[in-house]
Legacy VTK file of the C-alpha trace (Angstrom):
# vtk DataFile Version 3.0
C-alpha trace
ASCII
DATASET POLYDATA
POINTS 731 float
17.461 -44.993 194.394
13.642 -45.151 193.903
10.986 -47.591 193.207
10.319 -47.332 189.241
8.385 -49.507 186.751
9.777 -47.873 183.436
13.212 -48.531 182.314
16.043 -45.817 182.821
18.031 -45.041 180.126
19.938 -41.556 181.260
22.693 -42.008 178.834
24.755 -38.894 180.414
24.396 -40.318 184.149
26.511 -42.971 185.735
25.858 -44.956 189.055
26.758 -43.574 192.359
28.763 -46.228 193.872
31.097 -47.051 190.679
31.698 -43.204 190.549
33.039 -43.340 194.021
35.002 -46.229 193.226
36.613 -44.424 190.378
37.313 -41.492 192.844
39.392 -43.729 195.146
41.309 -45.288 192.156
42.575 -41.604 191.724
43.765 -41.625 195.452
45.501 -44.999 194.753
47.060 -43.384 191.694
48.614 -40.813 193.869
50.418 -43.691 195.628
51.557 -45.068 192.145
53.081 -41.481 191.200
57.006 -41.572 191.301
56.989 -37.846 191.914
55.261 -38.432 195.060
57.564 -38.729 198.094
58.261 -42.216 199.201
56.119 -41.967 202.808
53.505 -39.820 201.200
52.804 -42.706 198.714
52.525 -45.055 201.768
49.901 -42.537 203.205
47.853 -42.844 200.006
47.735 -46.494 200.016
46.651 -45.787 203.388
44.006 -43.540 202.831
42.745 -45.622 199.775
42.385 -48.648 202.246
40.329 -46.303 205.058
38.354 -44.907 202.148
37.320 -48.295 200.794
36.500 -49.488 204.678
34.066 -46.467 205.003
32.659 -47.184 201.627
31.587 -50.647 202.732
30.658 -49.981 206.101
28.347 -47.069 205.017
27.545 -47.240 201.461
27.434 -51.247 200.929
25.636 -51.358 204.141
22.956 -49.306 203.286
22.605 -51.122 199.833
22.281 -54.256 202.009
19.550 -52.489 204.004
17.897 -51.706 200.925
18.054 -55.119 199.497
16.959 -56.610 202.771
14.049 -54.270 202.960
12.652 -54.373 199.407
15.365 -55.122 197.062
13.784 -56.372 193.964
11.494 -53.259 193.502
14.555 -50.521 193.914
16.577 -49.592 191.177
19.008 -46.726 190.541
17.707 -43.769 188.967
20.500 -42.777 187.090
21.994 -46.248 185.976
18.662 -48.897 186.040
20.570 -51.219 188.018
18.770 -53.104 190.850
20.195 -53.270 194.117
21.310 -56.818 193.595
23.118 -55.778 190.098
24.883 -52.979 192.010
26.172 -55.036 194.587
27.354 -57.536 192.009
29.301 -54.682 190.086
30.871 -53.199 193.213
32.317 -56.434 194.509
33.571 -57.093 190.866
35.180 -53.550 190.565
36.441 -53.639 193.733
38.617 -56.693 193.055
40.257 -55.055 190.284
41.354 -52.440 192.881
42.663 -54.955 195.278
44.972 -56.090 192.615
46.224 -52.586 191.682
46.542 -51.864 195.561
48.904 -55.393 195.737
50.896 -54.054 192.719
51.344 -50.649 194.228
52.423 -51.618 197.855
54.697 -54.159 196.265
56.269 -51.387 194.325
56.583 -49.137 197.491
57.707 -52.052 199.359
60.787 -52.534 196.996
61.797 -48.813 196.874
61.733 -48.824 200.930
64.243 -51.740 200.507
66.283 -49.689 198.315
66.563 -46.926 201.314
67.063 -49.598 203.858
63.768 -49.832 205.180
62.858 -53.707 205.065
59.347 -54.805 205.227
60.070 -58.581 205.793
58.441 -61.543 204.822
59.025 -64.312 207.673
61.360 -66.251 204.671
63.247 -63.173 204.862
64.470 -63.393 208.220
67.927 -64.487 209.284
68.513 -67.264 212.071
69.482 -64.858 214.421
66.292 -62.705 213.810
64.003 -65.879 214.116
65.664 -66.667 217.494
64.516 -62.738 218.433
61.170 -63.311 217.511
60.479 -66.181 219.332
61.934 -65.006 222.398
59.877 -61.733 222.003
56.710 -63.894 221.042
57.253 -66.162 224.206
57.788 -63.012 226.637
55.424 -60.354 225.129
52.924 -61.542 222.801
51.866 -65.219 223.993
50.898 -64.128 227.424
48.336 -61.718 226.323
46.746 -64.290 224.108
43.214 -65.275 224.525
42.765 -68.180 221.712
39.852 -70.524 221.497
38.465 -73.427 219.522
34.856 -73.621 218.452
32.894 -76.337 219.417
29.499 -77.013 221.445
31.061 -75.654 224.692
32.996 -72.996 223.027
30.509 -71.172 220.757
31.540 -68.912 218.170
32.645 -65.430 219.428
31.448 -62.181 218.094
34.115 -60.586 215.769
34.702 -56.920 215.973
34.748 -54.775 212.801
38.318 -54.211 211.303
39.944 -56.303 214.099
42.701 -58.968 213.187
41.873 -62.590 213.621
43.739 -65.663 212.970
41.703 -68.445 211.854
43.090 -72.352 211.891
41.690 -75.360 210.800
42.842 -77.762 213.639
42.759 -81.502 213.855
43.130 -83.763 216.912
42.093 -87.497 217.004
40.834 -87.179 213.307
38.338 -84.589 214.445
38.372 -81.145 212.808
38.168 -77.807 214.904
38.022 -74.404 214.068
40.535 -72.439 216.180
40.632 -68.538 216.472
43.299 -65.991 217.824
42.202 -62.496 218.298
45.093 -60.094 217.805
45.107 -58.004 220.991
45.231 -54.363 220.722
48.073 -54.012 223.237
50.409 -55.854 221.047
52.454 -53.378 218.853
51.511 -53.356 215.015
54.921 -53.750 213.805
57.823 -55.629 215.469
61.294 -54.223 214.679
64.529 -55.813 214.782
67.599 -54.594 216.511
70.118 -53.202 214.561
71.226 -50.267 212.215
68.912 -51.236 209.289
65.320 -50.705 209.801
63.890 -54.171 209.452
60.337 -55.130 210.737
57.594 -57.637 210.641
53.902 -57.228 211.276
52.787 -58.522 214.645
49.988 -60.438 213.120
52.331 -62.308 210.958
54.328 -63.296 213.994
51.233 -64.577 215.825
50.016 -66.471 212.547
53.715 -68.210 212.471
53.995 -69.311 215.987
50.383 -70.316 216.454
51.453 -73.851 216.683
52.809 -72.459 220.471
49.259 -71.587 220.923
47.717 -75.010 219.864
50.087 -77.248 221.032
47.978 -80.268 221.391
46.360 -79.953 217.705
48.058 -80.531 214.196
47.219 -76.928 212.263
46.134 -77.886 208.518
45.560 -74.598 207.559
45.285 -70.828 208.929
44.825 -67.327 207.528
44.431 -63.899 208.696
41.185 -62.322 208.370
39.278 -59.249 209.025
35.488 -58.558 209.005
33.908 -55.188 207.905
30.382 -54.759 209.057
27.784 -52.557 208.257
27.995 -49.098 210.120
24.938 -47.359 208.703
23.090 -46.783 211.800
19.621 -45.171 211.658
17.503 -43.301 213.917
14.161 -44.551 212.205
14.706 -48.160 213.582
14.979 -46.953 217.306
12.497 -47.409 220.246
13.173 -43.526 221.320
11.438 -42.485 224.267
10.570 -39.054 223.724
11.761 -37.656 227.029
15.270 -39.443 226.535
18.366 -37.127 226.122
19.637 -37.632 222.544
23.052 -37.906 223.700
22.269 -41.270 225.497
20.215 -42.028 222.522
23.292 -41.916 220.525
25.377 -43.611 222.785
23.026 -46.610 222.515
23.282 -46.493 218.683
27.059 -46.439 218.897
26.861 -49.808 220.647
24.256 -51.320 218.218
26.814 -50.091 215.259
29.485 -52.435 216.614
27.040 -55.402 215.973
25.693 -54.750 212.597
25.842 -57.625 210.062
29.035 -58.353 208.036
29.466 -56.988 204.514
32.815 -57.692 203.694
35.736 -60.537 204.952
39.261 -59.939 203.969
42.094 -62.596 204.015
45.797 -62.099 203.492
45.849 -65.039 201.386
43.819 -67.510 199.198
41.351 -69.671 201.237
39.842 -72.642 200.361
38.532 -75.889 201.773
37.659 -76.836 204.967
38.622 -73.657 206.807
36.753 -71.557 204.269
33.387 -73.374 204.725
33.789 -73.330 208.309
34.191 -69.372 208.290
31.556 -68.637 205.500
29.020 -70.624 207.682
29.950 -68.941 210.898
30.131 -65.654 209.718
27.389 -65.978 207.501
28.911 -64.418 204.353
28.660 -65.656 200.573
31.706 -66.026 198.219
31.413 -62.598 196.687
32.065 -61.053 199.709
35.307 -62.509 200.350
38.180 -60.209 199.259
41.895 -61.289 199.232
44.582 -58.711 200.052
48.077 -59.345 199.890
48.977 -55.709 201.203
48.716 -55.549 204.646
44.825 -54.945 205.501
46.006 -52.594 208.430
47.998 -49.993 206.659
48.389 -47.353 209.196
52.153 -47.713 210.169
53.933 -45.090 208.231
53.929 -43.028 211.310
55.540 -46.118 212.945
58.565 -46.426 210.691
58.933 -42.578 210.590
59.111 -42.548 214.371
62.723 -44.220 214.215
64.201 -42.686 211.302
66.785 -40.126 211.292
65.441 -36.494 210.725
67.375 -35.720 207.853
66.612 -39.121 205.895
63.035 -38.316 206.732
62.996 -35.173 204.870
63.314 -37.174 201.628
60.246 -39.045 202.399
57.646 -36.446 203.091
56.395 -33.314 201.234
58.559 -30.369 202.170
56.865 -29.044 205.463
54.144 -26.643 205.059
52.419 -24.723 207.660
49.211 -22.170 207.063
50.427 -18.766 206.231
49.111 -15.409 207.714
46.501 -13.937 205.656
47.662 -10.815 203.859
44.101 -9.436 204.572
44.464 -9.458 208.423
46.933 -7.534 210.456
48.166 -9.151 213.664
48.342 -5.451 214.997
44.425 -5.101 215.416
41.474 -6.557 216.430
40.114 -8.836 214.327
36.752 -7.822 215.212
37.550 -4.280 213.975
39.053 -5.318 210.742
35.915 -7.363 209.900
33.749 -4.252 210.636
35.856 -2.542 207.928
35.644 -5.194 205.264
34.424 -8.571 204.542
37.323 -11.342 204.793
37.778 -14.849 203.167
40.439 -17.105 204.767
41.327 -19.863 202.006
42.619 -22.854 203.870
45.169 -24.360 204.093
47.155 -21.932 202.478
45.885 -19.398 205.126
45.645 -19.958 208.812
42.665 -20.653 210.796
44.134 -18.568 213.610
42.316 -15.260 212.494
38.892 -16.912 213.207
40.030 -18.544 216.479
41.366 -15.161 217.419
37.894 -13.458 216.937
36.359 -15.801 218.890
38.797 -15.487 221.811
38.548 -11.537 221.685
34.706 -12.166 221.596
34.896 -14.002 224.877
36.718 -11.265 226.515
35.057 -8.569 224.812
32.189 -7.148 227.329
30.237 -5.656 224.024
29.579 -9.062 222.702
26.540 -10.804 224.317
26.254 -14.026 222.442
28.098 -16.452 220.246
26.077 -19.072 218.375
27.859 -21.732 216.281
26.660 -25.120 214.521
29.579 -27.723 215.018
29.778 -30.780 213.025
33.342 -32.120 213.544
36.108 -31.003 215.787
39.815 -31.739 216.464
40.834 -34.006 219.313
42.087 -30.608 220.888
40.277 -27.712 220.041
41.087 -24.149 221.154
37.669 -23.158 219.445
36.014 -25.216 222.297
38.380 -23.680 225.062
37.380 -20.348 223.929
33.643 -20.978 223.719
33.934 -22.275 227.517
35.736 -19.086 228.366
32.988 -17.039 226.814
30.129 -18.922 228.615
32.260 -18.570 231.906
32.465 -14.739 231.192
28.516 -14.561 231.277
28.041 -14.716 227.473
25.109 -16.464 225.997
26.930 -19.383 224.392
24.571 -21.636 222.055
26.344 -24.727 220.362
24.130 -26.835 218.026
26.476 -29.870 217.747
25.583 -32.691 215.453
26.123 -35.958 217.270
25.687 -37.910 214.155
28.631 -36.844 212.413
29.804 -40.052 211.078
32.608 -41.747 213.052
33.018 -38.604 215.219
30.208 -39.116 217.310
31.805 -40.294 220.109
34.301 -37.391 219.937
31.406 -35.053 219.592
29.611 -36.479 222.671
32.848 -35.879 224.661
32.985 -32.162 223.537
29.293 -31.681 224.364
29.837 -32.767 228.195
32.682 -30.056 228.403
30.817 -27.325 226.777
27.810 -28.254 228.808
30.018 -28.218 232.042
31.102 -24.702 230.965
27.673 -23.101 230.889
26.986 -23.350 227.169
23.502 -24.193 225.837
23.551 -27.171 223.675
21.088 -28.119 220.892
21.463 -31.608 219.148
20.463 -31.251 215.748
16.919 -31.303 214.318
14.894 -34.444 214.538
15.970 -36.681 211.366
17.946 -33.866 209.565
21.466 -33.692 210.078
22.914 -30.234 210.814
25.918 -29.933 208.221
26.110 -26.327 208.077
28.969 -24.274 209.447
27.969 -20.947 210.631
29.043 -18.659 213.751
27.189 -15.557 214.749
28.615 -13.031 217.180
26.068 -10.580 218.734
27.566 -7.326 219.978
25.582 -4.154 221.588
27.115 -0.844 220.506
25.901 2.112 221.797
22.390 0.474 222.607
22.274 -1.104 219.159
22.653 -4.904 218.248
25.501 -5.466 215.481
26.130 -8.656 214.018
29.559 -10.386 212.773
28.783 -13.756 210.832
31.443 -16.441 209.773
30.096 -19.153 207.196
32.481 -21.936 206.189
32.624 -24.777 203.524
34.484 -27.013 206.238
34.324 -27.958 209.596
35.795 -25.811 212.730
38.446 -28.695 212.979
41.748 -27.222 213.587
43.674 -30.086 212.281
41.881 -30.587 209.052
42.072 -26.781 208.231
45.882 -27.794 207.522
44.793 -30.640 205.198
41.790 -29.744 203.458
41.177 -26.768 201.170
38.154 -24.637 202.121
36.816 -21.092 202.611
35.985 -19.193 205.623
33.938 -16.004 205.239
33.806 -13.449 207.777
31.568 -10.495 207.422
29.731 -7.654 209.365
27.143 -7.412 206.697
24.164 -6.447 208.812
21.705 -8.109 206.506
23.579 -11.457 206.338
23.954 -11.173 210.118
19.951 -10.856 210.642
19.600 -14.001 208.399
21.975 -15.632 210.619
20.131 -14.569 213.876
16.954 -16.070 212.120
18.507 -18.990 211.377
19.879 -19.867 215.000
16.522 -18.723 216.023
14.647 -21.297 213.734
17.220 -23.872 214.657
16.048 -23.595 218.551
12.704 -24.101 217.767
13.111 -26.997 215.207
11.842 -24.710 212.424
13.087 -26.026 209.054
10.846 -23.676 207.248
12.245 -20.386 207.925
12.603 -17.680 204.967
15.723 -15.872 204.626
16.742 -12.839 202.340
20.429 -13.772 201.672
21.057 -16.917 202.959
19.911 -20.567 201.067
19.067 -22.557 203.747
18.314 -26.458 202.847
16.014 -28.235 203.093
13.465 -25.437 202.441
15.108 -23.056 199.981
18.488 -24.280 198.962
17.593 -26.631 195.931
15.016 -24.572 194.602
17.152 -21.131 194.509
19.692 -23.232 192.904
17.582 -24.599 190.340
16.279 -21.024 189.730
19.797 -19.804 189.278
20.605 -22.578 186.606
17.548 -21.607 184.631
18.561 -17.781 184.798
21.466 -18.953 182.972
19.864 -21.117 180.625
17.893 -18.637 179.689
20.841 -16.246 178.256
21.816 -19.591 176.244
25.359 -19.152 174.853
25.962 -16.253 177.180
25.214 -18.180 180.033
28.045 -19.436 182.304
27.778 -21.910 185.320
30.472 -23.254 187.271
30.461 -25.559 190.550
33.497 -26.705 193.177
31.796 -29.586 195.070
32.790 -33.088 196.359
29.922 -34.894 194.919
27.052 -34.266 192.083
24.390 -37.187 192.652
21.028 -35.264 192.594
18.936 -36.323 189.862
17.206 -33.050 189.265
19.842 -30.677 189.105
21.697 -33.042 186.913
18.500 -32.727 184.436
18.611 -29.086 184.814
22.497 -28.959 184.172
21.604 -30.948 180.942
18.773 -28.633 179.892
21.426 -25.804 180.331
24.046 -27.298 178.220
21.617 -28.073 175.433
20.633 -24.305 175.686
24.591 -23.626 174.904
25.313 -22.675 178.326
29.176 -23.265 179.148
29.443 -25.512 182.307
32.448 -26.280 184.237
32.263 -28.656 187.055
35.145 -29.213 189.311
34.111 -32.558 191.446
36.425 -34.246 193.588
34.581 -37.414 193.894
31.317 -38.842 192.982
29.945 -37.372 189.724
26.831 -38.896 188.189
26.865 -36.668 185.169
28.745 -37.612 182.416
30.420 -34.847 179.997
30.418 -34.640 176.157
27.281 -36.845 175.369
25.733 -35.805 172.218
22.407 -34.065 172.382
22.663 -33.464 176.049
25.881 -32.425 177.811
28.372 -31.292 175.138
28.800 -28.244 176.737
29.811 -29.519 180.014
33.509 -29.630 181.186
34.274 -31.835 184.539
37.729 -32.181 186.143
38.673 -33.823 189.393
41.822 -32.948 191.590
43.362 -35.348 193.923
46.818 -34.212 195.319
48.388 -33.337 198.675
45.318 -31.538 200.059
41.842 -32.746 200.124
39.672 -30.523 197.867
36.699 -29.899 200.168
35.655 -26.270 199.302
32.207 -25.820 197.749
31.661 -22.781 195.194
28.315 -22.245 192.966
28.903 -19.585 190.371
26.509 -17.990 188.279
27.083 -15.524 185.435
30.239 -13.569 184.488
31.553 -9.810 185.271
29.502 -7.387 187.560
26.323 -9.773 187.224
27.833 -12.710 188.728
26.293 -14.398 191.552
28.726 -16.208 193.690
28.133 -18.451 196.687
30.163 -20.586 199.131
28.725 -23.262 201.045
29.249 -26.553 203.147
26.637 -28.751 200.944
27.322 -30.726 197.784
24.778 -31.210 195.078
23.626 -34.480 196.467
19.988 -34.992 197.646
20.684 -35.713 201.080
22.504 -32.280 201.382
19.655 -30.190 199.813
16.635 -32.147 201.272
17.855 -34.388 204.203
20.206 -31.972 205.942
20.450 -28.507 207.427
22.857 -26.654 204.935
23.644 -22.999 204.536
24.627 -21.369 201.200
25.947 -17.712 201.589
26.445 -15.056 198.954
29.768 -13.344 198.493
29.174 -9.547 198.342
32.698 -8.223 198.376
33.961 -7.716 195.015
37.690 -8.100 196.471
36.649 -11.294 197.951
34.780 -12.510 194.845
38.146 -11.803 193.117
40.161 -14.042 195.426
37.559 -16.993 195.080
37.530 -16.768 191.336
41.199 -16.449 190.962
41.661 -19.660 193.152
38.754 -21.597 191.232
39.683 -20.610 187.901
43.385 -21.209 188.450
42.523 -24.706 189.068
41.452 -25.757 185.620
44.872 -25.210 184.622
46.292 -27.897 186.786
48.325 -30.297 184.508
49.463 -32.674 187.200
47.034 -33.537 189.630
43.703 -33.065 187.439
42.187 -35.595 185.519
39.347 -35.014 182.962
36.009 -37.020 183.176
35.502 -38.938 179.953
31.878 -39.533 178.527
32.433 -43.348 179.431
33.106 -42.533 183.213
36.634 -42.818 183.042
39.058 -40.279 183.924
42.467 -38.985 181.771
45.199 -37.204 182.745
46.190 -33.973 180.803
48.627 -34.567 177.617
52.468 -34.743 178.761
53.684 -32.124 176.521
51.656 -29.545 178.486
53.683 -27.280 180.985
53.737 -29.109 184.236
51.352 -27.145 186.717
50.486 -28.301 190.079
48.157 -25.826 191.131
48.064 -26.962 195.165
51.995 -26.406 194.998
51.724 -22.902 193.115
49.160 -21.851 195.829
51.668 -23.018 198.518
54.107 -20.897 197.176
51.826 -17.981 196.703
50.562 -17.816 200.083
54.485 -18.040 201.740
55.208 -14.798 199.192
51.854 -13.018 200.094
52.633 -13.530 203.664
55.787 -11.730 203.850
53.842 -8.433 203.265
51.763 -8.392 205.963
49.245 -5.324 206.454
50.344 -2.837 209.302
47.546 -0.896 211.522
45.552 1.595 209.804
47.954 4.402 210.651
50.091 5.867 213.157
47.440 7.511 215.190
45.583 4.175 215.415
48.679 2.632 216.637
48.829 5.311 219.409
45.370 4.915 220.341
44.616 1.401 220.125
46.082 0.521 223.705
43.533 3.057 225.231
40.058 2.170 223.924
38.357 -0.985 223.374
37.349 -1.329 219.804
33.809 -2.830 220.253
32.796 0.374 221.949
33.802 2.480 219.221
32.557 3.006 215.726
35.640 2.064 213.967
34.852 3.107 210.658
33.953 6.667 211.916
37.086 7.236 213.856
39.212 6.198 210.835
37.306 8.489 208.693
37.750 11.198 211.130
41.349 10.924 211.572
42.214 10.486 207.827
39.638 13.293 207.133
38.719 10.715 204.040
35.539 11.669 202.949
35.445 8.724 200.255
35.645 5.916 202.675
32.868 4.015 202.344
31.948 1.101 204.623
28.804 -0.759 203.803
28.631 -2.900 206.679
29.362 -1.464 209.885
26.400 0.953 210.326
26.517 4.484 211.562
LINES 1 732
731 0 1 2 3 4 5 6 7 8 9 10 11 12 13 14 15 16 17 18 19 20 21 22 23 24 25 26 27 28 29 30 31 32 33 34 35 36 37 38 39 40 41 42 43 44 45 46 47 48 49 50 51 52 53 54 55 56 57 58 59 60 61 62 63 64 65 66 67 68 69 70 71 72 73 74 75 76 77 78 79 80 81 82 83 84 85 86 87 88 89 90 91 92 93 94 95 96 97 98 99 100 101 102 103 104 105 106 107 108 109 110 111 112 113 114 115 116 117 118 119 120 121 122 123 124 125 126 127 128 129 130 131 132 133 134 135 136 137 138 139 140 141 142 143 144 145 146 147 148 149 150 151 152 153 154 155 156 157 158 159 160 161 162 163 164 165 166 167 168 169 170 171 172 173 174 175 176 177 178 179 180 181 182 183 184 185 186 187 188 189 190 191 192 193 194 195 196 197 198 199 200 201 202 203 204 205 206 207 208 209 210 211 212 213 214 215 216 217 218 219 220 221 222 223 224 225 226 227 228 229 230 231 232 233 234 235 236 237 238 239 240 241 242 243 244 245 246 247 248 249 250 251 252 253 254 255 256 257 258 259 260 261 262 263 264 265 266 267 268 269 270 271 272 273 274 275 276 277 278 279 280 281 282 283 284 285 286 287 288 289 290 291 292 293 294 295 296 297 298 299 300 301 302 303 304 305 306 307 308 309 310 311 312 313 314 315 316 317 318 319 320 321 322 323 324 325 326 327 328 329 330 331 332 333 334 335 336 337 338 339 340 341 342 343 344 345 346 347 348 349 350 351 352 353 354 355 356 357 358 359 360 361 362 363 364 365 366 367 368 369 370 371 372 373 374 375 376 377 378 379 380 381 382 383 384 385 386 387 388 389 390 391 392 393 394 395 396 397 398 399 400 401 402 403 404 405 406 407 408 409 410 411 412 413 414 415 416 417 418 419 420 421 422 423 424 425 426 427 428 429 430 431 432 433 434 435 436 437 438 439 440 441 442 443 444 445 446 447 448 449 450 451 452 453 454 455 456 457 458 459 460 461 462 463 464 465 466 467 468 469 470 471 472 473 474 475 476 477 478 479 480 481 482 483 484 485 486 487 488 489 490 491 492 493 494 495 496 497 498 499 500 501 502 503 504 505 506 507 508 509 510 511 512 513 514 515 516 517 518 519 520 521 522 523 524 525 526 527 528 529 530 531 532 533 534 535 536 537 538 539 540 541 542 543 544 545 546 547 548 549 550 551 552 553 554 555 556 557 558 559 560 561 562 563 564 565 566 567 568 569 570 571 572 573 574 575 576 577 578 579 580 581 582 583 584 585 586 587 588 589 590 591 592 593 594 595 596 597 598 599 600 601 602 603 604 605 606 607 608 609 610 611 612 613 614 615 616 617 618 619 620 621 622 623 624 625 626 627 628 629 630 631 632 633 634 635 636 637 638 639 640 641 642 643 644 645 646 647 648 649 650 651 652 653 654 655 656 657 658 659 660 661 662 663 664 665 666 667 668 669 670 671 672 673 674 675 676 677 678 679 680 681 682 683 684 685 686 687 688 689 690 691 692 693 694 695 696 697 698 699 700 701 702 703 704 705 706 707 708 709 710 711 712 713 714 715 716 717 718 719 720 721 722 723 724 725 726 727 728 729 730
């Protein structure tokens, strides 16, 4: 968004927020798909709801901030809407999505009932079950409740973000009171009835039903369950930060502040009106448009609770067939990963291939006496992380371990703070980002000293070093011994440690200094080829105005452009005189499409890059990102094959239309679910794993330490193969 005086009329662009809502609608469509297993459909409803929560906390929250600062003067540079107009269309669009979610969950609830899994309304429970609930409520819930009325002596309390509350219109001696019951976190989310069938009621419904036991001296005129959503868009700019204060301490303060930011949404579980509505709106300081009604449970994270009491055989029918990431056929389990990477570039494709080779390489480095340092950027980690264990072991073994950990990774701040303490205690050197720029890149550099020379192994990824999400997100991880890329990576880490964002690199494109300009140059090179030009991107989002303009110019020149954009896409295809040559699809399926690929040209002249960056202004101008070229022809072929195959998907792919809507492929086409095909292919490829280089290597391996030998020279000598060429392990 920007301040402008001239009207905006970009017919080939659309508003970012509405595009995101259409993405989340595609997530909800997975919950509506009868081909998706029942509990996976339930999960997609939950993902849709969680996505919407984050959308309100961050995107709507930031728009509220803009409006408070100077709303009238700021308009969207793509749609021409003012901030107020955007808020209006957002709330309108969200109401439609709420109705879709209600219908979707009603159908899922019906299907669960057919399977003997009953999400009961209170009107459905038997007399015996009612007695059970009363007893349960009296013994286990009532003692931990902390109700209150609101009056001069009992001020309206702070309502935490996304915590269930019951609001009541109470009356005593002809005087109205507002009553509140916070639902304690110690109360189970679901209450299951004893018996063979699975029958349950959400505990918040039980507390609401038996609230007359809580306020027994009042008449209850009305009641409703509600949740508030607060702005979570915390900013460093508004903070009075002591320059000598540790950044970790600053982040702890900011996280406390997030909990008390203004309310952007109030959700009720049934329609609300009259005195209760007026009282709550006044106390919460919200307008009518911020109130949303959900007949679907607002807290939807209970599929695992139900699954926990279901028979294992029965459970198999409710989930996708189990799949574990497979061993990569490019990696031998019988040989050092470092040795293998020295001979050739290796690209791992998550989640089809396991992250284990990368973790094994870090573990080898921690124990290898030739390794002098490990440097890594970390954005998100799992709750349990072998990576941290190996990095700590390396530091304890005397290696220099430098960890640039981004403490501002949204909603993972506390987890990263906790891990930073562990790493620091082990002797790792920590860096907490670069000023106002989040470090979002995924780069790891291993430096080895071999016969007096320093040698580099570099890993660059499109996704986080999160061992859990590598089983759920599609990502690429390049491991290379290309010494020029290694020198760039070493230069990158040097610049990060001295807060230099203006470093120059020969091979890596590094934001905010060089990434955007180089991508524009590469687009212009293809534009100059006209009809012979080819551009293809796979990203999560495209929002940057200048890049969109350059893609439009390329399309007008005749360049064929294929875009695979999972989420927000502010460029519209098929607009006459602008984007006729642009084809855009989105895939939402079992795995989250997360890898980023930038491809320019075809054939031997093709330039192929991977990155953790999207085509967003924030990524290219306000974050530290790294774009890495793929030089290995074999790895280019691997990535190209995966990328191109996705455009043949007919089940999960949807094509973006020029009006901003998405359409599925015609039903008469062969049914292709590309993610499922990749799963089957990964299983087949894993059955034929590489053996060690030869029998001689098997014999000598136990007696040598690979980092101390010139692996390629030994292999060539043993094979007497003069044609063997290793571009990356220098003689």
